[in-house]
C-alpha positions in Angstrom: 2.5 -19.6 -21.9 5.9 -19.5 -19.4 8.3 -22.1 -18.7 7.7 -24.9 -16.7 6.9 -23.9 -12.8 9.9 -23.6 -10.3 9.4 -23.1 -6.7 12.7 -23.0 -6.0 12.3 -19.4 -8.0 10.2 -18.0 -5.9 12.8 -17.6 -3.1 15.3 -16.2 -5.6 13.2 -13.6 -6.7 11.7 -12.5 -3.2 15.0 -10.6 -2.4 15.3 -9.1 -5.7 11.7 -7.8 -5.4 12.2 -6.4 -1.9 15.0 -4.4 -3.4 12.5 -2.3 -4.8 10.1 -2.2 -1.7 11.9 1.6 -0.5 10.2 3.2 -3.8 6.1 1.4 -3.1 6.7 2.9 0.8 7.7 6.0 -0.2 4.8 6.4 -2.9 2.4 4.9 -0.1 4.1 7.5 3.0 4.6 10.6 1.0 1.0 10.4 -1.2 -0.2 9.5 2.6 0.7 12.3 4.5 -0.3 14.8 1.7 -3.8 13.0 1.7 -4.1 13.5 5.6 -3.1 17.2 4.9 -6.0 18.1 1.7 -8.8 15.3 3.6 -8.0 18.1 6.9 -8.4 21.0 5.4 -11.2 20.0 2.6 -13.2 18.7 5.4 -13.6 22.1 7.1 -16.0 23.5 4.2 -17.9 20.9 4.3 -18.6 20.8 8.2 -19.2 25.0 7.8 -20.7 25.1 5.2 -18.7 27.5 3.5 -19.8 28.8 0.5 -18.5 28.0 -2.7 -15.8 26.2 -1.2 -18.5 23.3 0.1 -20.0 22.5 -3.5 -15.8 22.7 -4.6 -15.0 19.9 -1.9 -18.2 18.1 -2.9 -17.3 18.0 -6.6 -14.0 17.1 -5.4 -15.2 14.2 -3.6 -17.2 12.9 -6.1 -15.1 13.0 -8.9 -12.2 11.4 -7.7 -14.4 9.0 -5.5 -16.5 7.9 -8.8 -13.1 7.0 -11.2 -10.9 3.8 -10.7 -7.3 4.8 -9.4 -6.2 3.6 -12.8 -8.2 6.3 -14.7 -7.3 8.8 -12.4 -3.3 8.3 -12.5 -3.3 9.0 -16.6 -5.2 11.2 -16.5 -2.6 13.3 -14.2 0.5 11.3 -16.1 -0.8 13.1 -18.8 -3.2 15.5 -18.2 -1.4 18.1 -15.9 1.7 18.7 -17.9 -0.9 19.9 -21.2 -2.6 21.8 -18.7 0.4 23.6 -17.2 2.0 23.7 -20.9 -1.0 26.9 -21.6 0.6 28.8 -18.4 4.1 27.9 -20.1 5.1 25.5 -17.6 6.8 22.4 -19.2 6.6 19.4 -16.4 7.0 16.9 -19.1 10.1 15.9 -18.2 9.3 14.8 -14.5 9.8 11.9 -13.2 6.9 9.7 -13.0 7.0 9.2 -9.5 5.9 12.3 -8.8 3.1 11.8 -11.2 2.2 8.8 -9.3 2.3 10.4 -5.5 0.4 13.7 -6.8 -2.5 11.1 -8.0 -2.6 9.0 -4.6 -2.2 12.1 -2.8 -5.6 13.6 -4.3 -7.1 10.5 -4.2 -6.7 9.5 -0.8 -7.5 13.5 0.3 -10.9 12.4 -0.9 -11.4 9.7 1.2 -9.8 11.4 4.1 -12.3 14.5 3.3 -15.0 11.7 4.5 -13.5 10.4 6.7 -12.3 13.3 8.8 -15.9 15.1 8.4 -17.4 12.0 9.7 -15.0 11.7 12.6 -15.1 15.2 13.4 -19.4 15.7 13.6 -18.6 12.3 16.3 -17.2 14.6 18.7 -19.9 16.0 21.4 -20.9 19.3 20.6 -21.0 19.6 24.1 -17.4 20.1 24.5 -17.5 22.8 21.8 -20.5 24.6 24.6 -17.4 23.7 27.2 -14.6 25.0 25.1 -16.6 28.7 24.5 -17.6 28.8 27.8 -14.5 29.3 29.4 -13.0 31.5 26.8 -11.5 29.4 24.4 -11.2 30.7 20.6 -12.9 28.5 17.4 -9.1 27.4 16.6 -8.3 26.7 20.0 -11.2 24.7 20.7 -10.6 22.6 17.0 -7.2 22.3 17.7 -6.8 21.4 21.6 -10.6 19.4 21.5 -12.5 18.7 18.4 -9.8 17.4 16.4 -7.9 14.9 18.9 -11.0 13.2 19.7 -11.7 13.2 15.8 -8.4 11.8 15.2 -9.1 8.9 17.8 -12.4 8.3 15.8 -10.9 8.5 12.5 -8.3 6.2 13.0 -9.7 2.9 12.3 -10.6 4.6 8.5 -7.6 5.7 8.6 -6.2 2.8 8.7 -7.9 0.7 6.8 -7.2 3.1 3.5 -3.5 3.5 4.1 -3.7 -0.5 3.6 -6.1 -0.1 0.7 -3.6 2.3 -0.6 -0.4 0.2 -0.5 -2.3 -2.4 -2.4 -3.1 0.1 -5.3 0.7 1.6 -5.5 1.0 -1.6 -7.2 -0.4 0.2 -10.7 2.3 2.7 -10.5 3.9 0.5 -12.8 1.9 1.2 -15.8 3.1 4.8 -15.7 6.8 3.9 -16.1 7.7 3.7 -12.1 10.4 0.8 -11.2 8.5 -0.3 -7.9 8.1 -3.8 -6.9 5.3 -4.5 -9.2 7.7 -3.1 -12.2 10.3 -5.3 -11.2 8.6 -8.4 -11.2 7.4 -7.3 -14.6 11.3 -6.9 -16.0 11.7 -10.3 -14.6 8.8 -11.5 -16.0 10.1 -10.6 -19.8 13.7 -11.8 -18.8 12.9 -15.3 -17.6 9.0 -16.0 -18.7 8.1 -17.6 -15.1 5.2 -15.1 -14.7 3.7 -17.4 -11.6 6.4 -17.2 -9.9 6.7 -13.7 -9.7 3.6 -12.8 -8.9 3.6 -15.3 -5.6 6.6 -13.9 -4.7 4.8 -10.5 -5.1 1.9 -11.9 -3.1 3.8 -13.0 -0.3 6.3 -9.7 -0.2 2.7 -7.8 0.3 0.7 -9.8 2.3 3.8 -9.9 4.8 3.6 -6.0 4.8 0.3 -5.8 5.3 0.0 -7.7 8.3 3.0 -5.9 9.6 1.3 -2.5 9.3 -2.1 -4.3 10.8 -0.1 -5.2 13.9 1.6 -1.7 14.0 -1.6 0.3 13.4 -3.5 -1.7 16.5 -0.7 -0.6 18.9 -1.1 3.0 17.7 -4.9 2.1 18.3 -4.6 0.8 21.2 -2.1 4.0 22.1 -4.8 7.0 21.0 -7.3 5.3 22.9 -5.6 4.8 25.8 -7.5 8.2 27.7 -10.7 6.8 26.7 -10.1 3.6 28.5 -9.2 5.6 31.6 -12.9 7.8 30.8 -14.6 4.4 31.0 -12.6 3.2 34.0 -13.7 6.0 35.9 -17.7 6.6 34.3 -17.6 2.9 35.6 
């Protein structure tokens, strides 16, 4: 059992924990960017049914989405160095932070693959036919016509995934990353005030999520700005 609850400690712990928020956000931002790249790239073989690549992506998505993120974290942290040792590459001394980013990037990429696959399919194929009829190449059509609209369609799901990933980063401390939760665990060990630490972490995470929600609402309005104009003209 810990010590008697002291609410005043929450005010003391919050500034200490916020100091490590940057590590949490670094994990989130870098893994989301890499995950988006993976997701868009992996969605293409699924859409065009490219032999072998399509099956590999299906296996990748199924394998990643079928396992808890904590298990993925341990597999990457312990498994990746072991596998690379077979080709004489030693990454055992790499900072744990990099393994966390790799894990979350791979995990986010699997989710984004399905999000973008669905979003790209939702774009009216008639627009592709129109683009081809005026002489656009397939790549021009994809990057100028299809992808911008797919991003608009996918945006709400991507935003939800980002917020979910933010909360998942709380597991990074399990392999030694000193993020907010990692610092919180050291505070618990040194003060025995676990409840106050977890309340402080809850407040910080909730505040960050609220901020992200506000930002995503404004961004969603921005990416949909022309959609409203089209609806108004059509009406």
